[in-house]
N, C-alpha and C positions, 0 to 999 in steps of 0.2 A: 351621936356625933353627926355633926353637919358641915357638909362638904360642898364648896361652890366649885363648879366645874364649867371652864371655859373652853369652847370649841371654835377653832378658827376657820377661815373662809374655804380651805381646801378640805377641812373635816365635814363641812356641810354642803359641799360644792356639787353634790348630785343625789340622786334617789338612793343609790347603792351607799354612798357615804353617810347618808343620814339614816338609813337602816343600821349601819354599823354604829354610828354614835349612839342611837337608842339603846343598843344591846350594851354598849359600855356604861351608860347611864344606869340601867336597870341591874347590871351585875355589880355595882358599888353598894356597900352595905350603909345603913343609915339614912338620914335625911340629906336631900340634894336641892341646890338651887342652880341653874343651869344659866351660863351667859353665852351668847352667840354672836359671832361676826356676821356679816352678809355674806352671801354665796360668793365664792372665788370669782372675781372679775366684775362683780357688780358695782363695787364703790369706785373704781377706775371708770366704769360705765357712767356712773352718775356724775362724776367730776367733769367728763367730757360734755355730759348734757348740760351742766351749768354754764358752760362756755358759749353754747350755741343752742340755747333753748329755742327761739322763735323757729329756726330752720328745721328743727328736728323733733318738735314736740310730740306730735301724734304717731310718728314712726317708732320713736324711742319708747313712748308708752306702750305700744303693741308689743315691741320686743321685750320688754321688761316683763310685762303681763304674761305673755306666752311662754316665757322661760320658766317662770314660777309655776304656772298651771301646768306645764308639760312635767315638771318634776312632781307635782302633787298627784296627777294621774297616775303616774308609775309607782308612786309611793303609797297612795291609798287606794287600794283595789276595790275595797268595799264600797258600794255607792252611797250607803249612810254616812260613813266617815268623809268621804269626798265631798258630799253635800254640806256636811257640817263645817268643813273647811271653807267652802265657798261662801258661808253665810258671814265668816269673819274676814275672808279675804276681800270680798266686794267692797264693803265700806272702806277698807284701808286703801284700795286701789281708786276708790272714788275721791278720798281725801287726798291722794297723791296727785291725781288729775286737776283737782282745783288749785292745788298748791302751784303746779306748773303753769297754770292759766291765769294766775293771780298777779296782774300787772303792779298792784300795790305792794304786794309781798315781795316782789323782785327788787324793790328799791332798799329794802332792809339790809343792813351791813351783814346780818347773821343768815341771810336767805340760803347761801351755799351750805351753811350747817344743816339747815332743814331739808334740803334736797339729798344732800350726800348722806344723811342719816336714815334714809327710807329703806335701804336694803336689809337693815337688821329687822326691820318691822315685819319683814316677809320670811325671812329665814327662821325667825323665832316661831312664827306662826306653823311653818311646815314641820319643824321639829316638835312642837308641842302636839300636833294632830298625829304624828307618827308614834309618840309616846301613848297617846290615847287609843291608836288602832291596836297597839300591842297590849292593852289592858291596863294601863296606869292613869290615874288621875294627875292631869297636868293642866297648866293655865299658862297662855302666852300674855306676857305684861311688857308693856313699854316702859321707857325710862321715865315717862310722865306717869304712869300707873305706879311705878314704885316710889317715886319722889327722889330720884337721883338729881341732887341739886348741883348745877355747875355754874362757875363764874369765870369770867376772863374775856380775852379777845377772840374775835371771829376766828374759827377753825383751830383754836389753841386753848381750849378751856381746861380748867381744874375742878376737881370736886370739892364741894364744901362737905367735908366729912361728917362733921357735927349734924348739920342739918339732914344728910342723907341717912345717918343712923337712926335719928328721931322718925323719919318717914318710913323707913324700912321695918322698923318695929311695928307700925300701924298697918303697913299696906302689904308686907311680904310674909313676914313671920305667922300671921295668922293661917295662912294657906299651907305654910310647911307644917304646922301644928296639926292641921286636919288631913295630912298625908298627901297632900298635892305636891308635884314638882313644878315650881315657878319657872318658866322659860323666858329669860329676861332678854331685852336688846342691849347689845354692847355699843361701844363707840361714842356714844353721847350721853349727855345729861340735859337738864332743862334749867333754864335761867329763871329768875324770880317773875318774869312777866309770862312764863309758860312755853317759850320758844325753845327749840332745840339748839344746843352749843356742843360741838363735837370735840373729842380730846385728842385730835391729831391722828395722823396715819398710825395704824397699829393700835388705836386706843381702846380696843375691846379688851386686850389684856389688862389695862389700866382699870376700865370698867369693872372687870370681875374682881380686882384687888379691892376697889372701892366697895362692892357688894359684900366680899368676905370681911372687909373691916366693919361694915354697917351691921352685918348679922352676928358679929363676933364668932365667925366660923372656926371650926377645928382644923380645917384644911382648905387650901386653894389648890386646884389642878388646872394647869393649864395645858390643853390637849392640842397639839400641832401636828406636823407632818415629819418631824425628826424625833430622834430617840431621846434627846436632852441636850445639854450643854456639852461641846466637845473641847479637846485640848486645842483645837486649830480648825479651820475651815477645811473639812475633808476633801473639798474640791481642789484645794490648794496642797494639802498635806496628807497624802494617802495613809500615812501612820497615825493619824489623828485617833484618840480614844474618847470614848464618852466619861465624862466626870460624873461619878456617883452622888457626890455631896459638895455643896458649896456654902459658903456664908452669904448673908444678904449683901455685904459690901462687894465680895467678889462677883456675884451675879450682876449687881447694879453697874459696876465698872464695865464689865464685859459687854453687857447689853448696851451701854451708852457709846462706847468706843468701838463697837464693830459687830458683834456677834448679833445677828437678826432674829434670834430664837424667841426672845422676849422683849416687849417694850420696855425702855429704861425706868419709865415712871412706875411700872407694876410693884416694884419693891416697897416703895416707902409705905404705902397704907398697910401692908401686912406686917412690915417690919415694926410699925408703930404699936401693934397689938400681939408681936411675936407668933404671928400664925404662919406655920410652916407652908411651903410652896412646892409643888412638884410640877415638873416639865415633863410631859409624857406623849408618846406617839400614838395617835387615834388609829393608824393604819398597823400598829403592832402593839396591841394593848397589853400583851404579855411581857413587854419590857418594862423594867422598874422605873426608867426615866431619871432624871436629876433631882435631888432633894435639896431644897434651899432653906436654910433655917438659921438660928443663932447658936445652934449646938453642933455645928459640924466638927466631926472628929478630925483633929490635926494630924498630917502626916510629915514626914521629914523630907519635904518637897521645896526645892528652890523656886520653881516655877509650876504653875498650874496649867495656864492656857495662855495663848497669844492670839490676838485678834487685831484686825486692821479696819479703820475707816478710810475709804480711798476718795479719789477726786476732790481734794481739798486745795487751798490756797492760803498762804500767809500774807496778810497785810500789815506792813510795818509803817507807822507814823513816826517820823523823825522831827524832833525839836529839842534844841539845847535847854529849853526852858522846863521840860517834862519834870525832870529830877527836882526842881525847885518850886513847881506849882503843880502838886498832885491833883489839884481840882480839874486840870486838863484831862487827866484820864477819865474822870466822872463824865465830862462833857463829851469825850470820844465814844464811851460806852453808851451814853444816852442817845447819841445819834445813830449808832448800829442798832440800838433797841427799838428804834422808831420802826423799823422793818420787820421786828420780831425774828432776827436772824440768829441762829444758834452759833455759839461761840464754843469751840472745842478745846481751845486752849489759849492761855495768855501768858506772854513772857515781856519782861521790862528789863531795861538797863538805864544807864545814865541819861541817855538822850533818846531812847526809842522805846515804844510800846508796840508789841507785835500780836495780832490775833490771827486765829486759825479758823477759817470758815469754808462752807462748801464752794466749789467753783461757781455754781449757779447763782450763788448770792453776791458774787464779786462786783458786778456792774452796779446793783442796786445800793450796795454798800458804799462803793466810791462816790456815787451821787450824793449820798447823806454826808461823807466826811468831807466834800468839797464845800459844803456849807459851813464848815468852821471858819473862824477867824484866820485868814491868810497870814496875820502876824505870829499866830500860834503855831503854825505848821510849816517846816521848812520843806519837807518832802513826804511823798507817799509811794511806797515801793509795794510791788505785787510779785510773790513768787508762786507761780502756779503748778498744777499737776503734782502736788505731793500727797503722801499718805501718812496718817497717824497710827502708829503701832502701839498697841496696848498689851502689856505684860502683866499678868495677874498671878499672885501668890500669896500665901499666908504670911502675914507680917513681914512682906517683901523687903520693906525699907529698914526694918530693924536688924537684918542680917548683914554683917560685915562683908563688903566686898561685892555685892550682888550687882550693884550698878555697873562696876568696872567689869565683871564677867559678861554681863549681857552686852554692853558696848564693844566688848573684845569680839563677841560673835557678829556684832554688826560690821565691825571692821573686817572680818572674814568675807562678808557679803560684798565688801568694796562699796558701801554705802555711806554718804555723807549725811551726818545727823544734822538738821537744819533747825530744830527746836526741840527743847526738853521741858516736860512737866514732871517734877518729881517733889515728893512732901505733901502734896494736896490731899493724898490718900495713903494709908499705910498699907494697902494691898495691891497697889498698881505703879507701874512706871510707864509713862507715856514719852514717846519721841516721834519726830517727824523725819521721814526720808523722801526721797524722789520716788514718784510712782514707779519707774522703771526698774526700782531696786526692792520693792516691797515684797514680792514673792519670794526672791532669794533670801531676804533677811528673815522672814517668817519660817522658812524651811530650816535654815541653819539654827535659829534659836530654839525652834521646836526639837530639832534632832540632839542638840547638846544638853538641853535642860529637862525635856519631857520624856524623850524616848530613852535617854541614858538612864533616868530615874526609874523608869517601868523595868528596864533590863536588870537593874540591881534588884528590885523587888522580887524578879522572877528566880534570881540565883539562890 
């Protein structure tokens, strides 16, 4: 059995955390490949470094180096192990220093990908040497070493699954066959020219799914700092409960529309090959977590979870011509996509098309939309500070009266529904309410449809 195990930033954020992770890895039966994020806080540090490299270069390099060396000293108490770590650490640190001082490289549009992907190169090295220190063969492998092929725009890459699978068979599987644990950098792949391309914030989850797909793994485990998917955010709903099993579709919808437990792009690479995925807590390894697969046992539940994506805005483009000239929608989408702005929902009517985007993207989006022909657009309206609520359930839309029941709960919260997305997925119903009403709406929906269902189960 081959398991791909991914550990997030908080799971590898200190010497104590790395020791805990090593124990988890070695307690798992069968062959393992490990994918790791950067240590917590490092990616944000590197993003800030990109924005002010000349002024902070040497100071930042010293801070970065000392942080990792300090963890290594506390982790690798044997001088032989520590010196072996330094033999690999120093060349990587020298390469990072050259990168930050390379004026030519700074002009490359993918330069930020190169800088922000550095953290994973050092966290993977630390974990690899901890595994060696406790007596197991391990090898630290970068995405370059593995051959994780990436394509796409700067800071927003996607994996070429076919190319990555062919490369992994040559570069990774032989180590597994010899009893080694490869410890692989998450977050980024490599373009055809050999330079890094990151998969977006939180992209190490996606990296792990790509690796599981490439190796035809039997299981993907995402180890984080929570017990699994919950029926709601426990910071909002104290009665929220862990969900033991989910389908791929349910997990993907929740991850995309609000639950921050899993990167939404993680699902597709494992769904393609029917690889089950578990979300588990590295601080409580005794917990079983949430199992995500195609074989979820169905329960008689109307609703399984409710999540929210906050700080959004609705942009409405009004024109009497839209209904009769559908190519206008194509032009509008093309303008928005020039900034790679995520669109969380789209709604159309006779004379209006409305898009839901993050508040932070409004200004840049309006600038692009103002480039449209003035004869095509009568008016552009912005409704700010709204939230998208995502209700997820098994075959939610095939059950008669579900929408009416849910919107009845919304009425109880005295919230005005400003936009609805229904029918695009058979497991979710999404709608927009004002930010001021999002917490009340979630609490009422959870109480009526999740807590009541659990009470009936216990009776």
